[in-house]
C-alpha positions in Angstrom: 5.0 11.2 -1.3 2.2 11.4 -3.9 -1.2 10.3 -2.8 -4.4 10.5 -4.8 -7.9 9.7 -3.5 -10.1 7.6 -5.8 -13.5 9.0 -5.0 -15.5 6.5 -7.1 -13.8 3.5 -5.6 -15.5 2.4 -2.4 -13.5 0.0 -0.2 -15.4 -3.0 1.1 -12.6 -4.0 3.6 -14.8 -3.3 6.6 -17.6 -5.5 5.2 -15.2 -8.3 4.5 -13.8 -8.0 8.0 -17.3 -8.4 9.5 -18.0 -11.3 7.2 -14.8 -13.1 8.2 -15.1 -12.2 11.9 -18.4 -14.1 12.1 -16.6 -17.4 11.4 -13.8 -16.6 13.8 -16.3 -15.7 16.5 -18.1 -19.1 16.0 -14.9 -21.0 16.8 -14.1 -18.8 19.7 -17.5 -19.4 21.3 -17.3 -23.1 20.7 -13.9 -23.1 22.3 -15.5 -21.7 25.5 -13.6 -18.4 25.5 -16.6 -16.2 26.4 -14.6 -13.1 27.4 -12.7 -13.0 24.1 -15.9 -13.9 22.2 -17.9 -11.0 23.6 -15.1 -8.6 22.8 -14.9 -9.6 19.2 -18.8 -9.8 18.9 -19.2 -6.2 20.2 -16.4 -4.9 18.0 -17.9 -6.6 14.9 -21.4 -5.4 15.7 -20.2 -1.9 16.3 -18.5 -1.9 12.9 -21.8 -3.0 11.4 -23.6 0.1 12.6 -20.6 2.4 12.0 -20.3 1.2 8.4 -23.9 1.6 7.6 -23.7 5.2 8.9 -20.5 6.0 6.9 -21.5 4.5 3.6 -25.3 5.1 3.6 -25.0 7.6 0.8 -22.6 5.5 -1.3 -24.8 2.9 -2.9 -23.4 -0.3 -4.3 -25.2 -3.5 -5.1 -22.2 -5.6 -4.2 -21.8 -3.8 -0.8 -25.4 -4.3 0.0 -25.2 -8.1 -0.5 -21.9 -8.4 1.4 -23.4 -6.3 4.3 -26.5 -8.6 4.3 -24.4 -11.7 4.5 -22.1 -10.2 7.2 -25.0 -9.3 9.5 -26.9 -12.6 9.0 -23.8 -14.7 9.6 -22.9 -12.7 12.7 -26.3 -13.3 14.3 -26.8 -16.9 13.1 -23.3 -18.3 13.5 -23.2 -16.8 17.0 -26.6 -18.4 17.7 -25.5 -21.8 16.5 -22.4 -21.6 18.6 -24.4 -20.7 21.7 -26.7 -23.7 21.1 -23.7 -26.0 20.8 -22.3 -24.7 24.1 -25.8 -24.9 25.8 -25.9 -21.1 26.3 -29.0 -20.5 24.1 -32.2 -22.7 23.6 -32.4 -24.3 20.2 -35.9 -22.8 19.5 -34.6 -19.2 20.0 -31.8 -19.8 17.5 -34.3 -21.4 15.0 -36.5 -18.3 15.2 -33.5 -16.0 14.2 -32.4 -18.5 11.6 -35.9 -19.0 10.1 -36.4 -15.3 9.6 -33.1 -14.9 7.8 -33.7 -18.0 5.6 -36.9 -16.4 4.4 -34.8 -13.3 3.5 -32.1 -15.3 1.6 -34.6 -17.7 -0.1 -36.8 -14.8 -1.2 -33.9 -12.7 -2.3 -32.4 -15.6 -4.3 -35.7 -16.0 -6.1 -35.9 -12.3 -6.9 -32.3 -12.4 -8.1 -33.2 -15.3 -10.4 -36.0 -13.3 -11.9 -33.9 -10.1 -12.2 -30.3 -9.7 -11.1 -30.7 -5.9 -10.8 -31.4 -6.1 -7.1 -29.8 -4.6 -4.0 -30.6 -5.3 -0.4 -32.1 -2.5 1.7 -33.3 -3.4 5.1 -36.7 -2.1 6.3 -37.1 0.0 9.4 -38.4 -3.0 11.4 -35.5 -5.1 9.9 -33.0 -2.7 11.2 -34.5 -2.5 14.7 -34.7 -6.4 14.8 -31.0 -6.7 14.0 -30.2 -4.2 16.7 -32.1 -6.1 19.4 -30.9 -9.5 18.2 -27.3 -8.3 18.7 -28.1 -6.7 22.1 -29.8 -9.9 23.3 -26.9 -12.1 22.3 -24.3 -10.3 24.3 -25.5 -11.5 27.8 -26.1 -14.9 26.2 -22.4 -15.1 25.2 -21.5 -14.2 28.8 -23.5 -17.2 30.0 -26.7 -15.6 31.3 -29.6 -14.8 29.0 -31.6 -11.6 29.7 -35.1 -12.8 28.8 -36.5 -9.3 28.5 -34.0 -8.5 25.7 -34.3 -12.0 24.2 -38.2 -12.0 24.0 -38.0 -8.5 22.6 -35.6 -9.7 19.9 -37.8 -12.8 19.2 -41.0 -10.8 19.0 -39.4 -8.3 16.6 -38.0 -11.2 14.5 -41.4 -12.7 14.1 -43.0 -9.4 13.2 -40.2 -8.7 10.6 -40.7 -12.2 9.2 -44.4 -11.5 8.6 -43.5 -8.2 7.0 -41.3 -10.0 4.4 -44.5 -11.5 2.9 -45.7 -7.9 2.1 -42.5 -5.9 1.6 -39.3 -7.4 0.2 -36.0 -6.1 1.3 -34.5 -6.6 -2.1 -35.2 -3.6 -4.3 -34.7 -3.0 -8.0 -31.7 -0.9 -8.8 -30.1 0.5 -12.0 -26.6 -0.3 -10.8 -25.5 -3.9 -11.3 -21.9 -4.6 -10.3 -22.2 -8.2 -9.0 -21.7 -9.8 -12.4 -18.4 -8.1 -12.8 -16.9 -10.1 -9.9 -16.2 -13.7 -11.0 -13.6 -15.5 -8.8 -12.2 -17.4 -11.8 -11.3 -14.1 -13.5 -10.2 -12.2 -10.4 -7.9 -14.7 -8.6 -4.2 -14.4 -9.6 -1.1 -16.4 -8.7 0.0 -13.8 -6.2 -3.3 -14.1 -4.4 -2.3 -17.6 -3.3 0.2 -16.0 -0.9 -2.6 -13.7 0.3 -4.7 -16.7 1.2 -1.7 -18.2 3.0 -1.5 -15.0 4.9 -5.1 -15.5 6.0 -4.4 -19.1 7.0 -1.4 -18.1 9.1 -3.5 -15.3 10.7 -6.3 -17.8 11.6 -3.7 -20.2 13.0 -2.2 -17.4 15.1 -5.7 -16.6 16.5 -6.3 -20.3 17.5 -2.9 -20.5 19.1 -3.5 -17.2 21.0 -6.9 -18.5 22.3 -5.2 -21.7 23.5 -2.3 -19.7 25.0 0.3 -21.4 22.8 2.1 -18.1 22.4 5.4 -19.3 20.9 3.5 -21.0 18.0 1.4 -17.9 17.7 4.5 -15.8 17.2 5.8 -18.2 14.5 2.4 -17.9 12.7 2.5 -14.1 12.8 6.0 -14.1 11.3 4.9 -16.5 8.6 2.0 -14.2 7.9 4.3 -11.3 7.5 6.5 -13.3 5.1 3.4 -14.3 3.0 2.2 -10.7 2.9 5.6 -9.5 1.7 5.9 -12.2 -0.9 2.4 -11.5 -2.2 3.1 -7.8 -2.7 6.4 -8.4 -4.5 5.0 -11.2 -6.7 2.0 -9.1 -7.7 4.2 -6.2 -8.7 6.7 -8.4 -10.6 3.9 -10.3 -12.5 1.9 -7.1 -13.0 -1.1 -8.7 -11.3 -2.0 -5.7 -9.1 -5.8 -5.0 -9.1 -8.7 -3.9 -6.9 -9.7 -7.5 -6.0 -6.1 -8.3 -4.9 -6.0 -5.1 -2.8 -9.3 -5.9 -1.1 -8.2 -9.5 -0.4 -4.9 -8.4 0.9 -6.7 -5.9 3.3 -8.9 -8.7 4.6 -5.8 -10.9 5.2 -4.0 -8.1 6.9 -7.0 -7.3 9.1 -7.2 -10.9 10.3 -3.4 -11.5 10.7 -2.3 -8.1 12.0 -5.4 -6.7 13.5 -7.7 -9.4 14.9 -4.9 -11.8 15.9 -2.8 -9.3 17.8 -5.9 -7.9 19.5 -7.0 -11.4 20.7 -3.4 -12.1 21.7 -3.3 -9.0 23.9 -6.8 -9.7 25.3 -5.6 -13.2 26.3 -2.7 -11.7 28.3 -4.4 -8.9 30.1 -8.1 -8.0 30.5 -8.2 -4.8 32.6 -10.7 -2.1 31.5 -7.9 0.0 30.0 -6.6 -3.1 28.1 -10.0 -3.8 26.6 -10.4 -0.2 25.5 -6.9 -0.1 24.0 -7.3 -3.4 22.1 -10.6 -2.2 20.7 -9.0 1.1 19.6 -6.1 -0.8 18.1 -8.5 -3.0 16.0 -10.6 0.0 14.9 -7.5 1.9 13.8 -6.2 -1.1 11.9 -9.4 -1.5 9.9 -9.6 2.3 9.3 -6.0 2.3 8.1 -6.7 -0.5 5.6 -10.0 1.1 4.4 -8.1 4.4 3.8 -5.3 2.6 2.0 -7.8 0.9 -0.4 -9.2 4.2 -1.7 -5.8 5.8 -2.2 -3.3 5.5 -5.0 0.0 5.2 -3.2 3.3 5.8 -5.0 6.4 4.6 -3.2 5.2 5.5 0.2 2.5 4.6 2.8 0.4 7.1 4.7 0.6 5.9 8.3 2.4 2.8 9.7 1.6 -0.3 7.7 -0.6 -2.7 9.7 1.8 -5.5 8.7 4.4 -4.1 11.1 2.2 -5.3 14.0 3.2 -8.8 13.0 6.8 -7.9 13.8 6.5 -5.4 16.6 4.1 -7.2 18.9 6.0 -10.6 18.8 9.2 -8.7 19.6 7.6 -6.9 22.5 6.5 -10.3 23.9 9.8 -12.0 23.3 11.5 -9.0 25.1 9.4 -9.9 28.1 7.8 -6.4 28.4 5.4 -6.5 31.4 1.8 -7.0 30.3 0.7 -3.8 32.1 2.5 -1.9 29.4 0.6 -3.6 26.5 -2.4 -1.3 26.5 -0.2 1.7 26.0 1.8 0.0 23.3 -1.4 -1.0 21.4 -2.8 2.5 21.6 0.5 3.9 20.2 0.4 1.4 17.4 -3.2 2.3 16.6 -2.3 6.0 16.5 0.6 5.4 14.2 -1.6 3.4 11.8 -4.1 6.2 11.3 -1.6 9.0 11.3 -0.3 10.8 8.2 3.2 9.6 8.8 5.0 9.0 5.5 6.8 5.7 5.3 8.7 4.6 2.2 7.8 1.2 0.7 10.4 -1.5 0.8 
């Protein structure tokens, strides 16, 4: 097995995962599944802070913008969903949304003037995001902690005032956004990757509504779409970085988030919650590692796609739910291991 790390290529799989999770979270909250919603919200928020810590020395204009959108969507889509379900006052959501609209509108104007801009949150902006996330957790569970909420609101107002004196969009010498035009990047094989995402989302909605048989069918279809996408890309010689990132996003949704939510809907013991969280973290880490490595004929660690086969088989075999936490932890370990597995 020959593996080469590409040091200059920085994967944005985690950023895309956070971006997509915000939309999934919105529908989960609106569906009234608060327990699953708070699980995904905490996981996504943790990844936000974890990613900022990991990549703080690896600057990229594209990453800074994607991170901005992921953070803003997480807070504001969650806020909108909570207002729809009467778990948060409309005025509180509007305070959060108003501040972020100022950021986006101001940033758009600065981009129009000079595209050489990257987003870099101020200290107050970072503290504000932290307290917004902390304040939304009890709100998702159905009971607002007004001390945390008023702290978040106050900081939000202060950071909004700060924007008039100090922009969070700084000039940079590196400009990589213009290189990414969807019309040039999207290939025929990517259609199957998008189908993978659709089947993954379908599996999530079926899991939330406890239609497990249909969820299993959706996971199997996601596996089929993922396999077809890889083979077609190789045959048509359409393998590229964009396709790799898109494929990782699809796999994170279909074989990371969907199985985790499925397991969470079956058993919610403390051990189970920890194991599903570890499982999802390992899945994202495995894909992020894969995206910065040149793999020749083999995988390093168990492919995340196998979760779309193993977990349905475990369910169909009627394995007791009490064993699921251990199975998920084992699958997580296998994904981040250095185990060499030959490609099919």
